[in-house]
Steps between C-alpha positions, in 0.01 A plus 500: 500500500414817689172562675265741322461843654180561692244744368481657846671844486652447845700203367630685194847655502522878486545649154740790544549579134531867413251491213206351690312560825636352820312195618418526868523216746241519776745336742722809486209724602391262776857486632516881496171520690617240752818700560296819539273335757807369687638853523165624632490220757855588611408868533191421703700270728759773555230754581322262738819403677597867528168588664533209744859592584416865561193413706687245713766762574234741617324235710820387672579852614142568611487187715794612713509879523819627658370823652138618518428821313808462283470417127555133434788434258411263218852392415624398160230237439260771386757629251576148376126443460447824310796417277349160418161655422660756268708225337182298435324800345798584277531133404136484392528821297815365337320171424226683310750684278709186448195294402372761254848525344532122470157456339587779255824319416316170456251667266784630283726194521776699670565290808846370570540315827877516526544676835394421856224708655668814631193592704500168684871532578460858629200400713684200645805711589283774652305250712828339609620841617171557687536154658857569610391834645212335686729229636752758624218697661357192673844403630554849643167517685 
């Protein structure tokens, strides 16, 4: 004997028949929003870390000036910091477009989750390259 289906729409299976409207599951929308907020949090963390990295690079060179009257070099930490800030901004802009596209797909029953997140893979590889570059820079200083 099978258990009766609940009258709660969240517990109902999706009806993806072509002749009727697509039933929506609120869990899909909440998962999409949670993913969107995670992307925003990641972008903000990248921007914050970039600002800290750039500022620390400036402070380290200002604490020990080599020659008075000569411009103080900031080194690569400023460029790594700026790169992280720009990456965070681009990541947040991408997250907005990705979220709008996903909600549109959910509204029309078009979602197919058969591939890994390309954006997450690209971001991870880019940050790995930044990390390797920062490590090489720190070893050479």
